[in-house]
Backbone as a chain_set.jsonl record, in Angstrom:
{"seq": "XXXXXXXXXXXXXXXXXXXXXXXXXXXXXXXXXXXXXXXXXXXXXXXXXXXXXXXXXXXXXXXXXXXXXXXXXXXXXXXXXXXXXXXXXXXXXXXXXXXXXX", "coords": {"N": [[129.953, 192.557, 114.882], [127.255, 194.169, 113.326], [123.62, 193.83, 113.453], [122.36, 194.135, 110.929], [124.451, 193.671, 109.097], [125.02, 191.061, 109.813], [122.637, 189.836, 109.054], [122.797, 190.165, 106.28], [125.057, 188.612, 105.739], [124.04, 186.113, 106.484], [122.001, 185.851, 104.572], [123.49, 185.759, 102.184], [124.911, 183.431, 102.652], [122.794, 181.601, 102.727], [121.883, 181.83, 100.096], [124.129, 180.826, 98.721], [124.129, 178.211, 99.734], [121.686, 177.305, 98.709], [122.248, 177.427, 95.971], [124.264, 175.52, 95.781], [122.782, 173.273, 96.52], [121.016, 173.164, 94.386], [122.812, 172.571, 92.336], [123.603, 170.028, 93.178], [121.159, 168.696, 93.019], [120.716, 168.657, 90.32], [122.657, 167.056, 89.354], [122.383, 164.564, 88.159], [121.177, 165.152, 85.801], [121.689, 165.301, 82.386], [123.346, 166.767, 79.601], [124.575, 169.211, 77.39], [124.035, 171.967, 77.732], [123.03, 172.094, 80.358], [125.214, 171.171, 81.8], [127.074, 173.171, 81.199], [125.788, 175.364, 82.381], [125.886, 174.596, 85.062], [128.649, 174.664, 85.491], [129.164, 177.407, 85.132], [127.662, 178.426, 87.253], [129.034, 177.353, 89.409], [131.523, 178.636, 89.16], [130.653, 181.27, 89.488], [129.74, 181.168, 92.122], [132.133, 180.739, 93.554], [133.533, 183.048, 92.85], [131.812, 185.022, 93.865], [131.94, 184.398, 96.568], [134.623, 185.001, 97.144], [134.659, 187.751, 96.53], [132.79, 188.721, 98.376], [134.14, 188.183, 100.725], [136.334, 189.936, 100.453], [135.037, 192.441, 100.453], [133.886, 192.387, 102.981], [136.214, 192.361, 104.558], [137.318, 194.878, 103.899], [135.282, 196.53, 104.835], [135.394, 195.999, 107.571], [137.921, 197.04, 108.186], [137.452, 199.727, 107.581], [135.49, 200.372, 109.496], [136.948, 200.0, 111.839], [138.917, 201.989, 111.523], [137.302, 204.301, 111.543], [136.245, 204.105, 114.119], [138.599, 204.348, 115.648], [139.382, 206.944, 114.918], [137.253, 208.494, 115.925], [137.534, 207.961, 118.63], [140.03, 209.101, 119.116], [139.552, 211.755, 118.524], [137.191, 212.971, 119.943], [135.634, 215.344, 120.405], [135.717, 216.721, 117.986], [134.441, 214.838, 116.412], [131.881, 214.865, 117.525], [131.175, 217.471, 116.869], [131.181, 217.36, 114.032], [129.158, 215.452, 113.656], [127.004, 216.863, 114.759], [126.885, 219.063, 113.015], [126.329, 217.776, 110.552], [123.862, 216.67, 111.193], [122.343, 218.989, 111.619], [122.448, 220.125, 109.053], [121.165, 218.111, 107.576], [118.657, 218.23, 108.822], [117.847, 220.808, 108.035], [117.674, 220.45, 105.262], [115.646, 218.502, 105.077], [113.492, 219.835, 106.266], [113.187, 221.988, 104.497], [112.408, 220.688, 102.184], [109.963, 219.619, 102.938], [108.504, 221.931, 103.326], [108.41, 222.892, 100.712], [106.872, 220.995, 99.39], [104.378, 221.169, 100.608], [103.465, 223.558, 99.822], [104.157, 225.836, 101.25]], "CA": [[129.218, 192.747, 113.64], [125.902, 194.593, 113.66], [122.552, 192.918, 113.032], [122.125, 194.257, 109.491], [125.541, 192.976, 108.408], [124.835, 189.64, 110.09], [121.53, 189.39, 108.196], [123.32, 190.071, 104.914], [125.919, 187.42, 105.712], [123.16, 184.942, 106.514], [121.328, 185.766, 103.274], [124.465, 185.31, 101.191], [125.159, 182.025, 102.955], [121.62, 180.841, 102.292], [121.919, 181.818, 98.63], [125.177, 179.892, 98.313], [123.66, 176.859, 100.046], [120.648, 176.962, 97.734], [122.896, 177.19, 94.678], [124.932, 174.21, 95.874], [121.726, 172.257, 96.517], [120.543, 173.084, 93.005], [123.828, 171.844, 91.578], [123.524, 168.618, 93.57], [119.897, 168.134, 92.537], [120.778, 168.498, 88.862], [123.871, 166.3, 89.016], [122.022, 163.429, 87.302], [120.675, 165.667, 84.527], [122.764, 165.39, 81.404], [123.134, 167.7, 78.505], [125.649, 170.193, 77.289], [123.606, 173.245, 78.297], [122.939, 171.948, 81.811], [126.593, 171.062, 82.286], [127.666, 174.511, 81.087], [125.15, 176.202, 83.401], [126.426, 174.183, 86.36], [130.024, 175.175, 85.574], [129.093, 178.858, 85.336], [127.171, 178.643, 88.609], [130.132, 177.031, 90.314], [132.495, 179.735, 89.067], [130.03, 182.45, 90.086], [129.737, 180.971, 93.578], [133.49, 180.96, 94.067], [133.838, 184.461, 92.652], [131.009, 185.762, 94.836], [132.489, 184.124, 97.904], [135.863, 185.771, 97.266], [134.315, 189.174, 96.553], [132.139, 189.003, 99.646], [135.2, 188.203, 101.727], [137.115, 191.173, 100.304], [134.199, 193.559, 100.889], [133.797, 192.288, 104.436], [137.501, 192.779, 105.122], [137.44, 196.327, 103.74], [134.311, 197.156, 105.737], [135.922, 195.872, 108.937], [139.017, 197.999, 108.308], [136.841, 201.058, 107.618], [134.842, 200.547, 110.797], [138.01, 200.149, 112.842], [139.521, 203.313, 111.339], [136.342, 205.294, 112.019], [136.207, 203.971, 115.57], [139.839, 204.909, 116.176], [139.353, 208.39, 114.706], [136.305, 209.079, 116.873], [138.113, 207.859, 119.973], [141.147, 210.042, 119.219], [139.048, 213.117, 118.346], [135.769, 212.899, 120.28], [134.929, 216.616, 120.271], [135.563, 216.987, 116.558], [133.423, 213.903, 115.914], [130.589, 215.384, 117.966], [130.921, 218.662, 116.058], [130.835, 216.93, 112.679], [127.84, 214.815, 113.725], [126.02, 217.924, 114.982], [126.782, 219.824, 111.768], [125.617, 216.963, 109.561], [122.471, 216.568, 111.636], [121.699, 220.276, 111.359], [122.306, 220.236, 107.605], [120.11, 217.179, 107.172], [117.401, 218.792, 109.313], [117.476, 221.931, 107.16], [117.269, 219.913, 103.965], [114.353, 217.832, 105.223], [112.446, 220.831, 106.531], [112.953, 222.777, 103.287], [111.676, 219.83, 101.256], [108.58, 219.54, 103.424], [107.881, 223.222, 103.057], [108.183, 223.011, 99.281], [105.789, 220.072, 98.976], [103.084, 221.569, 101.155], [103.12, 224.844, 99.257], [104.435, 226.894, 102.226]], "C": [[127.785, 193.133, 114.006], [124.865, 193.654, 113.051], [122.327, 192.955, 111.522], [123.202, 193.51, 108.697], [125.422, 191.471, 108.616], [123.715, 189.063, 109.232], [121.985, 189.226, 106.751], [124.203, 188.838, 104.768], [125.081, 186.149, 105.678], [122.461, 184.747, 105.171], [122.272, 185.266, 102.184], [124.785, 183.835, 101.407], [124.017, 181.138, 102.505], [121.578, 180.739, 100.777], [122.956, 180.822, 98.116], [124.753, 178.449, 98.584], [122.598, 176.398, 99.051], [121.244, 176.658, 96.361], [123.608, 175.835, 94.679], [123.91, 173.075, 95.844], [121.162, 172.074, 95.107], [121.535, 172.314, 92.139], [123.782, 170.352, 91.901], [122.27, 167.959, 93.015], [119.914, 167.893, 91.031], [121.989, 167.688, 88.415], [123.559, 165.153, 88.051], [121.519, 163.871, 85.924], [121.851, 165.833, 83.572], [122.39, 166.386, 80.323], [124.196, 168.777, 78.547], [125.261, 171.514, 77.94], [123.527, 173.188, 79.819], [124.336, 171.902, 82.415], [127.281, 172.424, 82.261], [127.093, 175.446, 82.149], [125.683, 175.867, 84.791], [127.849, 174.694, 86.547], [130.023, 176.676, 85.841], [128.627, 179.185, 86.747], [128.274, 178.384, 89.631], [131.177, 178.143, 90.325], [131.93, 180.989, 89.731], [129.992, 182.349, 91.608], [131.111, 181.266, 94.169], [133.885, 182.434, 93.959], [133.083, 185.321, 93.662], [131.527, 185.597, 96.248], [133.752, 184.943, 98.144], [135.566, 187.268, 97.364], [133.67, 189.565, 97.874], [133.164, 189.07, 100.772], [136.009, 189.487, 101.675], [136.316, 192.377, 100.797], [134.08, 193.555, 102.407], [135.07, 192.738, 105.125], [137.666, 194.296, 105.049], [136.49, 197.06, 104.681], [134.824, 197.116, 107.171], [137.058, 196.867, 109.176], [138.453, 199.411, 108.409], [136.179, 201.35, 108.956], [135.887, 200.76, 111.88], [138.676, 201.518, 112.745], [138.593, 204.41, 111.85], [136.269, 205.281, 113.544], [137.438, 204.619, 116.206], [139.841, 206.431, 116.055], [138.42, 209.07, 115.696], [136.876, 209.039, 118.287], [139.266, 208.844, 120.174], [140.679, 211.492, 119.176], [137.553, 213.187, 118.685], [135.016, 214.214, 120.07], [134.723, 216.986, 118.803], [134.479, 216.09, 115.961], [132.027, 214.369, 116.303], [130.209, 216.603, 117.134], [130.495, 218.307, 114.64], [129.439, 216.305, 112.672], [126.751, 215.86, 113.911], [125.804, 218.709, 113.693], [126.02, 219.062, 110.693], [124.147, 216.818, 109.915], [121.707, 217.856, 111.358], [121.452, 220.464, 109.865], [121.185, 219.34, 107.096], [118.742, 217.688, 107.615], [116.922, 219.943, 108.448], [116.989, 221.431, 105.808], [115.888, 219.269, 104.034], [113.244, 218.852, 105.437], [112.171, 221.681, 105.299], [112.187, 221.963, 102.242], [110.214, 219.73, 101.67], [107.834, 220.82, 103.126], [107.556, 223.382, 101.591], [107.048, 222.132, 98.805], [104.425, 220.55, 99.437], [102.645, 222.936, 100.645], [103.332, 225.994, 100.217], [105.277, 227.977, 101.627]], "O": [[127.17, 192.516, 114.876], [125.195, 192.794, 112.235], [122.124, 191.91, 110.903], [122.894, 192.802, 107.738], [125.691, 190.693, 107.701], [123.821, 187.94, 108.738], [121.607, 188.267, 106.078], [124.102, 188.108, 103.782], [125.38, 185.219, 104.929], [122.339, 183.623, 104.686], [121.887, 184.44, 101.357], [124.914, 183.078, 100.445], [124.237, 180.053, 101.966], [121.271, 179.679, 100.233], [122.688, 180.064, 97.184], [124.99, 177.565, 97.761], [122.606, 175.25, 98.606], [120.797, 175.74, 95.673], [123.558, 175.098, 93.695], [124.142, 172.041, 95.218], [120.867, 170.953, 94.691], [121.137, 171.501, 91.305], [123.908, 169.513, 91.009], [122.305, 166.804, 92.591], [119.203, 167.022, 90.529], [122.306, 167.644, 87.226], [124.393, 164.811, 87.213], [121.444, 163.066, 84.996], [122.871, 166.43, 83.915], [121.23, 166.775, 80.182], [124.648, 169.192, 79.614], [126.078, 172.121, 78.633], [123.92, 174.139, 80.494], [124.594, 172.535, 83.439], [127.989, 172.783, 83.202], [127.827, 176.23, 82.749], [125.906, 176.764, 85.604], [128.217, 175.112, 87.645], [130.787, 177.164, 86.674], [129.136, 180.117, 87.37], [128.415, 179.124, 90.605], [131.658, 178.539, 91.387], [132.642, 181.689, 90.451], [130.193, 183.346, 92.301], [131.223, 181.969, 95.174], [134.496, 182.99, 94.872], [133.653, 186.243, 94.246], [131.55, 186.549, 97.029], [133.932, 185.512, 99.221], [136.156, 187.968, 98.188], [133.972, 190.622, 98.428], [133.064, 189.912, 101.664], [136.336, 190.066, 102.711], [136.861, 193.24, 101.485], [134.163, 194.606, 103.043], [135.023, 193.415, 106.151], [138.098, 194.927, 106.014], [136.847, 198.089, 105.255], [134.699, 198.097, 107.904], [137.144, 197.467, 110.248], [138.917, 200.208, 109.224], [136.299, 202.455, 109.485], [135.718, 201.618, 112.746], [138.968, 202.14, 113.767], [139.041, 205.344, 112.514], [136.234, 206.336, 114.178], [137.323, 205.351, 117.189], [140.254, 207.128, 116.981], [138.761, 210.116, 116.25], [136.711, 209.989, 119.051], [139.457, 209.362, 121.275], [141.34, 212.369, 119.732], [136.735, 213.439, 117.8], [133.877, 214.2, 119.604], [133.671, 217.506, 118.43], [133.698, 216.524, 115.114], [131.094, 214.28, 115.504], [129.053, 216.751, 116.738], [129.55, 218.892, 114.109], [128.631, 216.592, 111.788], [125.689, 215.764, 113.295], [124.665, 218.989, 113.32], [125.171, 219.628, 110.004], [123.286, 216.839, 109.035], [120.559, 217.82, 110.914], [120.379, 220.909, 109.458], [120.359, 219.76, 106.286], [117.771, 217.587, 106.865], [115.731, 220.05, 108.157], [116.002, 221.934, 105.272], [115.059, 219.473, 103.148], [112.171, 218.736, 104.845], [111.023, 222.064, 105.071], [111.391, 222.527, 101.491], [109.326, 219.757, 100.818], [106.672, 220.795, 102.723], [106.521, 223.955, 101.253], [106.326, 222.513, 97.884], [103.428, 220.36, 98.741], [101.568, 223.416, 100.999], [102.736, 227.054, 100.024], [105.607, 228.949, 102.305]]}, "num_chains": 1, "name": "protein.A"}
């Protein structure tokens, strides 16, 4: 897992921990609205946890497929990367020229 994905995982984990801590801190608070808010937060946490897991699984599959494709077709991958880089370079240079009044 790359650093950016690890940072996102850590942030989501911290958010979930903070939400659980908030629920624990308000456990003694009574009232219909507080109780309803705690229930919604609990459901949202579980839903978010499941969704995050599904997204992570799909991302891992996508990365593995891309890795396999590049390994099976290295020259085509280099060609595509070169073409995309050239296209991006042309787009960036044309935008710079348009802004500077060239």
